[in-house]
C-alpha positions as CSV (number, residue, x, y, z in Angstrom):
1,X,25.4,36.2,-41.0
2,X,28.1,34.0,-39.3
3,X,30.1,37.3,-38.4
4,X,27.4,38.5,-37.1
5,X,25.7,35.7,-35.1
6,X,29.5,35.8,-33.3
7,X,29.2,39.4,-32.8
8,X,25.9,39.0,-31.5
9,X,27.2,36.3,-29.1
10,X,30.2,38.7,-27.7
11,X,27.6,41.4,-26.7
12,X,25.3,38.9,-25.2
13,X,28.2,37.4,-23.0
14,X,29.5,41.0,-22.4
15,X,26.2,42.2,-21.2
16,X,25.7,39.0,-19.0
17,X,29.4,39.6,-17.6
18,X,28.0,43.4,-16.8
19,X,25.3,42.1,-14.6
20,X,27.0,39.1,-13.4
21,X,25.0,38.4,-10.1
22,X,21.4,39.0,-12.0
23,X,22.6,36.7,-14.7
24,X,23.9,34.1,-12.9
25,X,20.7,34.1,-10.9
26,X,18.5,33.8,-14.3
27,X,20.9,31.0,-15.3
28,X,20.4,28.8,-12.4
29,X,16.3,29.6,-12.3
30,X,16.4,28.3,-15.8
31,X,18.6,25.3,-15.3
32,X,16.6,24.2,-12.6
33,X,13.6,24.3,-14.6
34,X,15.0,22.7,-17.6
35,X,16.8,20.1,-15.5
36,X,13.4,19.0,-13.8
37,X,12.0,18.5,-17.3
38,X,15.1,16.7,-18.8
39,X,14.9,14.3,-15.6
40,X,11.4,13.6,-16.5
41,X,12.0,13.0,-20.0
42,X,14.7,10.6,-19.2
43,X,12.4,8.6,-17.0
44,X,9.7,8.5,-19.5
45,X,11.9,7.4,-22.3
46,X,13.2,4.9,-20.6
47,X,9.6,3.6,-19.2
48,X,7.2,4.2,-22.1
49,X,9.2,5.0,-25.3
50,X,12.1,2.3,-24.8
51,X,11.3,0.0,-21.8
52,X,12.1,-3.3,-24.0
53,X,15.7,-3.9,-25.4
54,X,15.0,-6.8,-28.0
55,X,16.0,-7.2,-31.6
56,X,13.5,-6.5,-34.3
57,X,10.9,-4.9,-31.5
58,X,9.0,-3.4,-34.1
59,X,7.9,-6.8,-35.3
60,X,6.6,-8.3,-32.1
61,X,3.1,-7.9,-30.3
62,X,1.0,-8.8,-27.6
63,X,-2.1,-10.6,-27.9
64,X,-4.9,-11.4,-25.5
65,X,-8.8,-11.5,-25.8
66,X,-11.4,-9.1,-24.4
67,X,-15.4,-9.2,-23.9
68,X,-18.0,-7.1,-22.8
69,X,-17.9,-8.3,-19.3
70,X,-14.2,-9.0,-18.9
71,X,-11.8,-6.5,-16.5
72,X,-9.5,-3.8,-18.8
73,X,-6.7,-5.2,-16.6
74,X,-7.1,-8.8,-17.2
75,X,-4.4,-9.7,-20.0
76,X,-3.9,-12.9,-19.3
77,X,-7.3,-14.9,-20.4
78,X,-6.6,-17.0,-23.5
79,X,-7.7,-20.6,-23.0
80,X,-5.5,-23.2,-24.1
81,X,-8.0,-24.0,-27.0
82,X,-8.2,-20.9,-28.3
83,X,-4.3,-20.3,-28.3
84,X,-3.9,-23.3,-30.5
85,X,-6.2,-22.1,-32.8
86,X,-4.9,-18.9,-33.0
87,X,-1.6,-20.1,-33.7
88,X,-3.0,-22.6,-36.0
89,X,-4.8,-20.2,-38.2
90,X,-2.5,-16.9,-38.1
91,X,0.3,-18.1,-40.2
92,X,-0.5,-15.5,-43.2
93,X,0.7,-12.7,-40.9
94,X,2.7,-14.5,-37.9
95,X,6.1,-16.2,-38.3
96,X,5.6,-17.3,-34.7
97,X,3.4,-17.1,-32.0
98,X,4.2,-18.3,-28.1
99,X,2.1,-18.6,-25.0
100,X,3.2,-17.4,-21.4
101,X,1.5,-18.5,-18.2
102,X,2.3,-17.0,-14.6
103,X,4.3,-19.3,-12.4
104,X,5.9,-19.2,-9.2
105,X,7.7,-21.8,-7.2
106,X,9.6,-22.7,-3.8
107,X,13.1,-23.2,-4.7
108,X,15.4,-24.8,-2.7
109,X,18.8,-23.3,-3.7
110,X,22.0,-24.1,-2.2
111,X,21.6,-21.7,1.1
112,X,17.9,-21.1,2.0
113,X,14.6,-22.0,0.0
114,X,13.0,-18.9,-1.4
115,X,9.7,-18.0,-3.6
116,X,10.7,-17.1,-7.1
117,X,8.3,-15.9,-9.6
118,X,8.2,-16.8,-13.3
119,X,6.7,-17.8,-16.5
120,X,5.8,-20.9,-18.3
121,X,6.5,-20.6,-21.9
122,X,6.3,-21.9,-25.2
123,X,9.7,-23.7,-26.2
124,X,10.3,-20.7,-28.9
125,X,9.9,-18.1,-26.3
126,X,13.5,-17.0,-26.2
127,X,14.0,-17.4,-29.8
128,X,10.9,-15.2,-30.7
129,X,12.2,-12.3,-28.3
130,X,15.6,-12.7,-30.2
131,X,17.5,-12.6,-26.8
132,X,20.5,-14.7,-26.0
133,X,21.2,-16.5,-22.9
134,X,24.5,-15.8,-20.7
135,X,25.2,-19.7,-20.7
136,X,23.6,-22.8,-21.7
137,X,20.9,-23.2,-24.3
138,X,17.0,-22.4,-24.6
139,X,14.3,-24.7,-24.7
140,X,13.9,-27.6,-27.0
141,X,10.5,-28.3,-29.2
142,X,10.2,-31.5,-27.5
143,X,10.5,-30.1,-24.1
144,X,7.2,-28.6,-24.6
145,X,5.5,-32.1,-24.8
146,X,3.9,-33.7,-22.3
147,X,5.7,-36.3,-20.7
148,X,9.0,-34.6,-21.1
149,X,11.4,-34.2,-18.3
150,X,10.9,-30.7,-16.3
151,X,13.7,-28.0,-17.2
152,X,14.3,-24.5,-16.3
153,X,16.3,-21.3,-17.4
154,X,17.2,-19.1,-14.3
155,X,17.7,-15.8,-14.1
156,X,21.0,-14.0,-13.9
157,X,20.3,-12.4,-10.4
158,X,18.9,-15.7,-8.9
159,X,21.8,-17.6,-10.4
160,X,24.2,-15.2,-8.4
161,X,21.8,-14.9,-5.4
162,X,20.8,-18.5,-4.9
163,X,23.6,-20.7,-6.7
164,X,26.5,-18.0,-6.0
165,X,27.3,-17.8,-9.6
166,X,28.6,-21.2,-9.8
167,X,29.2,-21.7,-13.7
168,X,28.8,-25.5,-13.3
169,X,24.7,-25.0,-12.2
170,X,23.7,-25.5,-16.2
171,X,23.2,-29.5,-16.2
172,X,22.6,-29.7,-12.5
173,X,19.0,-30.4,-11.2
174,X,17.2,-28.2,-8.8
175,X,14.3,-28.9,-6.7
176,X,11.1,-26.6,-7.1
177,X,7.9,-27.2,-5.5
178,X,9.0,-30.6,-4.5
179,X,10.0,-31.5,-8.3
180,X,13.5,-31.7,-10.0
181,X,14.0,-29.7,-12.9
182,X,17.3,-30.0,-14.9
183,X,18.7,-26.3,-15.3
184,X,19.4,-26.0,-19.2
185,X,20.3,-22.3,-19.2
186,X,21.3,-18.9,-17.4
187,X,19.4,-16.0,-18.8
188,X,21.5,-12.7,-19.7
189,X,22.0,-10.2,-17.2
190,X,19.2,-8.0,-16.5
191,X,16.7,-10.1,-18.5
192,X,13.6,-10.3,-16.1
193,X,11.0,-10.2,-18.6
194,X,8.0,-10.1,-18.4
195,X,7.1,-8.7,-14.9
196,X,10.3,-9.6,-13.0
197,X,10.7,-12.9,-14.0
198,X,13.4,-15.0,-12.4
199,X,12.7,-18.3,-13.6
200,X,11.3,-20.0,-17.1
201,X,9.9,-23.6,-18.0
202,X,8.3,-25.1,-20.7
203,X,4.7,-24.8,-21.3
204,X,3.0,-27.6,-21.7
205,X,-0.4,-27.6,-23.7
206,X,-2.8,-30.5,-24.2
207,X,-3.4,-31.8,-27.7
208,X,-5.8,-29.6,-29.8
209,X,-8.6,-31.7,-29.3
210,X,-8.1,-32.3,-25.4
211,X,-7.2,-28.1,-24.9
212,X,-9.8,-27.0,-22.1
213,X,-11.6,-23.9,-24.2
214,X,-13.2,-22.4,-21.0
215,X,-9.6,-21.7,-18.7
216,X,-8.3,-18.4,-19.6
217,X,-5.0,-18.1,-18.1
218,X,-2.7,-17.3,-21.1
219,X,-1.3,-14.5,-23.3
220,X,0.5,-14.2,-26.3
221,X,3.5,-12.7,-28.1
222,X,3.5,-13.0,-31.9
223,X,6.2,-12.5,-34.3
224,X,5.4,-10.7,-37.5
225,X,6.0,-11.5,-40.9
226,X,8.3,-9.0,-42.6
227,X,5.8,-7.8,-45.1
228,X,2.7,-8.1,-42.1
229,X,1.7,-4.6,-40.2
230,X,0.2,-4.7,-36.9
231,X,-3.5,-3.8,-38.9
232,X,-3.1,-7.1,-40.7
233,X,-2.9,-9.2,-37.6
234,X,-5.5,-7.7,-35.9
235,X,-7.8,-8.2,-39.0
236,X,-6.7,-12.0,-39.5
237,X,-7.0,-12.4,-35.7
238,X,-10.4,-10.7,-35.3
239,X,-11.7,-13.2,-38.2
240,X,-10.7,-16.2,-36.4
241,X,-12.1,-14.8,-33.3
242,X,-15.6,-14.8,-34.7
243,X,-15.0,-18.4,-36.4
244,X,-13.9,-19.3,-32.6
245,X,-17.2,-17.6,-31.6
246,X,-19.6,-19.4,-34.0
247,X,-17.6,-22.7,-32.9
248,X,-17.8,-22.5,-29.3
249,X,-20.3,-19.9,-28.7
250,X,-20.8,-21.1,-25.1
251,X,-17.2,-19.9,-23.9
252,X,-16.4,-17.4,-26.9
253,X,-19.5,-15.3,-27.1
254,X,-18.7,-11.7,-27.2
255,X,-14.7,-12.4,-27.1
256,X,-12.6,-10.4,-29.1
257,X,-8.9,-10.1,-29.7
258,X,-6.7,-7.2,-28.9
259,X,-3.3,-6.7,-30.5
260,X,-1.0,-4.2,-29.3
261,X,2.9,-3.6,-29.9
262,X,5.1,-5.5,-27.0
263,X,5.7,-1.9,-25.7
264,X,2.5,-1.0,-25.2
265,X,1.1,-4.3,-24.5
266,X,3.4,-5.0,-21.3
267,X,3.0,-1.1,-20.1
268,X,1.6,-0.7,-17.1
269,X,-1.6,0.9,-17.3
270,X,-1.4,3.2,-14.2
271,X,2.2,4.3,-15.3
272,X,1.2,7.1,-18.1
273,X,-1.0,9.3,-16.0
274,X,1.2,9.1,-13.3
275,X,4.4,10.3,-15.2
276,X,2.0,12.8,-17.0
277,X,1.1,14.4,-13.9
278,X,5.0,14.3,-12.7
279,X,5.5,16.1,-16.1
280,X,2.6,18.6,-15.6
281,X,4.7,19.9,-12.7
282,X,8.0,19.8,-14.3
283,X,6.6,22.3,-17.1
284,X,4.8,24.5,-14.7
285,X,8.3,25.0,-12.9
286,X,9.9,25.7,-16.2
287,X,7.0,28.0,-17.1
288,X,7.5,30.0,-14.1
289,X,11.3,30.1,-14.6
290,X,10.6,31.4,-18.2
291,X,8.3,34.1,-17.0
292,X,10.8,35.2,-14.1
293,X,13.6,35.7,-17.0
294,X,10.8,37.5,-19.3
295,X,10.3,40.2,-16.4
296,X,14.0,40.5,-15.9
297,X,14.4,41.1,-19.8
298,X,11.4,43.6,-20.1
299,X,13.0,45.6,-17.4
300,X,16.4,45.5,-18.8
301,X,14.8,46.4,-22.1
302,X,13.3,49.5,-20.3
303,X,16.9,50.4,-19.1
304,X,18.4,50.1,-22.9
305,X,15.7,51.9,-24.9
306,X,18.3,55.0,-24.9
307,X,21.0,52.6,-25.9
308,X,18.8,50.7,-28.7
309,X,17.2,54.5,-29.8
310,X,21.0,55.6,-30.7
311,X,21.7,52.2,-32.9
312,X,18.5,52.8,-34.8
313,X,19.4,56.3,-35.3
314,X,22.6,55.4,-36.6
315,X,21.1,53.1,-39.0
316,X,20.6,49.7,-37.2
317,X,17.7,47.9,-38.9
318,X,15.3,46.8,-36.3
319,X,15.5,43.2,-37.4
320,X,19.2,43.1,-36.5
321,X,18.3,44.7,-33.0
322,X,15.7,41.7,-32.5
323,X,18.2,39.1,-33.8
324,X,20.9,40.5,-31.0
325,X,18.2,40.4,-28.4
326,X,16.9,37.0,-29.1
327,X,20.7,35.5,-29.3
328,X,21.1,37.2,-25.7
329,X,18.2,34.9,-24.6
330,X,19.5,31.8,-26.3
331,X,23.0,32.1,-24.9
332,X,21.3,32.4,-21.4
333,X,19.4,29.2,-22.4
334,X,22.4,27.4,-23.5
335,X,24.3,28.6,-20.4
336,X,21.4,27.2,-18.0
337,X,22.2,24.0,-19.6
338,X,25.4,23.5,-17.7
339,X,23.1,23.8,-14.6
340,X,20.3,21.6,-16.1
341,X,22.0,18.5,-17.4
342,X,23.6,17.6,-13.5
343,X,20.3,18.6,-12.2
344,X,18.8,16.1,-14.3
345,X,21.1,13.2,-14.0
346,X,21.0,13.8,-10.0
347,X,17.3,13.9,-10.1
348,X,16.8,10.9,-12.5
349,X,19.5,9.0,-10.3
350,X,17.8,9.9,-6.9
351,X,14.2,8.8,-8.3
352,X,16.1,5.7,-9.5
353,X,17.7,4.7,-6.2
354,X,14.8,5.5,-4.3
355,X,12.4,2.5,-5.7
356,X,13.0,-0.7,-3.4
357,X,14.8,-3.5,-5.7
358,X,11.9,-5.7,-5.5
359,X,9.5,-3.4,-7.1
360,X,11.9,-1.8,-9.7
361,X,12.3,-5.2,-11.3
362,X,8.4,-5.4,-12.3
363,X,8.8,-2.1,-14.0
364,X,10.0,-2.4,-17.6
365,X,12.7,0.0,-18.1
366,X,13.3,1.2,-14.5
367,X,16.9,-0.4,-14.4
368,X,17.8,1.7,-17.7
369,X,17.0,5.2,-16.7
370,X,20.2,7.3,-17.4
371,X,20.9,10.7,-18.8
372,X,22.1,9.7,-22.5
373,X,22.2,11.6,-25.8
374,X,18.3,11.8,-26.4
375,X,17.8,13.4,-23.0
376,X,20.8,15.6,-24.0
377,X,19.1,16.7,-27.4
378,X,15.9,17.1,-25.7
379,X,17.1,19.5,-23.2
380,X,19.1,21.6,-26.0
381,X,15.5,21.5,-27.7
382,X,13.8,22.4,-24.8
383,X,16.3,25.1,-24.0
384,X,15.9,26.8,-27.7
385,X,12.0,26.8,-27.1
386,X,12.2,28.5,-23.7
387,X,14.7,31.3,-25.2
388,X,12.0,31.7,-27.9
389,X,9.4,31.8,-25.1
390,X,10.8,34.5,-22.8
391,X,12.6,36.5,-25.1
392,X,10.5,37.1,-28.1
393,X,8.2,39.5,-26.7
394,X,10.7,41.6,-24.4
395,X,12.8,41.5,-27.7
396,X,10.1,42.9,-30.0
397,X,9.3,45.8,-27.1
398,X,12.8,46.7,-27.0
399,X,13.5,46.8,-30.4
400,X,11.0,49.3,-31.5
401,X,11.2,52.3,-28.8
402,X,9.6,55.9,-29.4
403,X,13.2,57.4,-30.8
404,X,11.9,61.2,-29.8
405,X,11.3,60.0,-26.3
406,X,14.0,57.7,-25.9
407,X,16.9,60.4,-27.4
408,X,15.7,63.3,-25.0
409,X,18.2,63.8,-22.5
410,X,17.1,61.9,-19.1
411,X,15.1,59.5,-21.3
412,X,16.6,56.6,-20.0
413,X,14.4,57.2,-16.8
414,X,11.5,58.2,-19.0
415,X,7.9,56.6,-17.8
416,X,7.1,53.4,-20.1
417,X,3.6,53.4,-21.9
418,X,0.5,51.9,-20.6
419,X,1.0,49.1,-23.3
420,X,4.1,48.0,-22.0
421,X,3.1,48.2,-18.2
422,X,0.2,45.8,-19.4
423,X,2.0,43.5,-20.6
424,X,4.6,43.5,-17.7
425,X,1.5,43.1,-15.5
426,X,0.1,40.2,-17.5
427,X,3.6,38.2,-17.0
428,X,3.3,38.9,-13.3
429,X,-0.5,37.6,-13.2
430,X,0.6,34.8,-15.4
431,X,3.8,34.2,-13.1
432,X,1.5,33.8,-9.9
433,X,-1.2,31.7,-11.7
434,X,1.6,29.1,-12.6
435,X,3.0,29.3,-9.2
436,X,-0.5,28.8,-7.6
437,X,-1.1,26.0,-10.1
438,X,2.1,24.3,-9.0
439,X,1.5,24.7,-5.4
440,X,-1.9,23.1,-5.8
441,X,-0.5,20.0,-8.1
442,X,2.5,19.5,-5.3
443,X,-0.1,20.0,-2.3
444,X,-2.5,17.1,-4.0
445,X,0.3,14.8,-4.7
446,X,1.8,15.2,-1.1
447,X,-1.5,14.5,0.1
448,X,-2.1,11.7,-1.8
449,X,1.4,10.2,-1.0
450,X,0.6,10.6,2.8
451,X,-3.1,9.2,2.6
452,X,-1.6,6.1,0.7
453,X,1.3,5.5,3.4
454,X,-0.1,6.6,6.5
455,X,-3.8,7.3,5.9
456,X,-6.7,5.2,7.7
457,X,-6.6,1.7,6.3
458,X,-9.8,0.3,8.0
459,X,-7.6,-1.8,10.5
460,X,-4.8,-0.8,13.4
461,X,-1.4,-2.1,11.7
462,X,0.2,-1.2,14.9
463,X,1.9,-4.7,16.3
464,X,0.8,-6.8,13.3
465,X,3.0,-9.2,11.3
466,X,2.3,-10.7,8.3
467,X,3.9,-14.3,6.7
468,X,3.3,-15.1,3.2
469,X,3.2,-18.8,2.7
470,X,2.9,-20.7,-0.7
471,X,2.4,-24.2,-0.5
472,X,3.9,-26.3,-3.5
473,X,0.9,-28.2,-5.3
474,X,2.9,-31.7,-5.4
475,X,2.7,-32.0,-1.9
476,X,-0.4,-30.2,-1.2
477,X,-2.6,-31.2,-4.1
478,X,-5.9,-31.4,-2.1
479,X,-7.7,-29.2,-0.1
480,X,-7.8,-31.3,3.1
481,X,-3.6,-31.5,3.2
482,X,-3.8,-27.6,3.0
483,X,-6.1,-27.4,5.9
484,X,-3.8,-29.7,7.8
485,X,-0.7,-27.5,7.0
486,X,-2.8,-24.4,8.0
487,X,-4.2,-25.8,11.4
488,X,-0.9,-26.8,12.5
489,X,0.8,-23.7,11.7
490,X,-1.7,-21.4,13.4
491,X,-1.2,-24.1,16.6
492,X,2.8,-23.3,16.5
493,X,2.6,-19.6,15.9
494,X,-0.1,-19.2,18.8
495,X,2.7,-21.0,21.2
496,X,5.5,-18.3,20.4
497,X,6.3,-15.5,22.8
498,X,5.0,-12.3,22.8
499,X,1.8,-14.1,20.2
500,X,-1.5,-12.9,21.1
501,X,-3.8,-13.8,18.4
502,X,-3.3,-15.7,14.9
503,X,-5.2,-16.0,11.9
504,X,-5.2,-17.1,8.3
505,X,-6.6,-15.5,5.2
506,X,-6.1,-16.0,1.3
507,X,-5.8,-12.0,0.5
508,X,-4.0,-9.7,3.2
509,X,-6.0,-6.3,3.9
510,X,-4.3,-3.4,1.5
511,X,-1.8,-1.5,2.9
């Protein structure tokens, strides 16, 4: 079998060499289709299958609450009172349960101040995720108690940007929202979890009896015990939720608990359908390429009818000829990988580079998009499947010619049967249908993108400038001081040259 395989490969290469121009066109066509699919797999693998790179990721889960009236996008809705109860009563399945609360602050760096997004987290946050810091230490348990001195861990990028990579920043004090925080650590390079965070500070929760039951702004990350499953966690937390509903029916009526793997829990809910939409387009490109190759193989099979008939007349079994023709298709697919892999690498890199950095840091896995061994194995599997798709039917037809007709003098130019003509016509119709579907999908995508960027917004954006201001709560704790700030700011802005009108709003119009 090995000798036959090598002989089939040599015959396939010689056949392709005799038709170099056409073979090159087929290889490039198929390579572009494979490259588009490998590029999309690379992106989906990084953003949907492996967006997070934490030790023991299979034991990490995200926990939040749901209710019939709640928004499905609201995953920051656990009250401090409920979280404390969950943490205390879920020790049968969870080794650790930490809370997170969104937090941003005005940071006064070495050069210029900036608004930085981050999270208040339980002191065991970094230990639960199993991540190591670049330098310094993570939070101590006592730093999560009332009265503790404020401390902060800063992100690696923020450390480079705001403090020039000063190695002595650990132990220094930095001012955020007018409050002095002690820098206890610097996060590892690339760690911006969750949602592009660049600062983390200990979350201070009230005592169990004083924790508010009606202020839901927390989400939770749990670390499963070695013998616990996610279904057991769901069952235990659902039981706890029912007890909390009975204990505090006013605020917990109808509220249940949602538990998902950490990967699915922190996945952007609109990401999967968007990437699926692009994968559909890539699949249609490959389908059209396969139909093109199949049409060519059908035509070449008609040319080789006399050759194949002579081989069968000399005793060659149909299975032997069929295997040779399938080998030719497989060789074509494997040679197309030479075009597909660079195409996929360039496509994935182009999409990665086109995303603005201020948006990309909020997308889990975006920074790790790169062609790797998994993508290459996917490409080889897809190339093999494509070879079967475009070569099986032409090979079956070519391996069973009418010997009497094919061996006649001039049989090479004999007319094909009606069934063969119908088969080729069906492929042409399929190709046109797939091409029309691809054009339709591309047109809808282009129209949606244009409408999103340039379509009517409900207002005229020309000559408008927007300035976002976040006031530190320490200096602007009450509404009157905030109103005073806004009035003075509008007065000063209106005096600037070229300014004809000013206004303030708490929510900017969508753009």
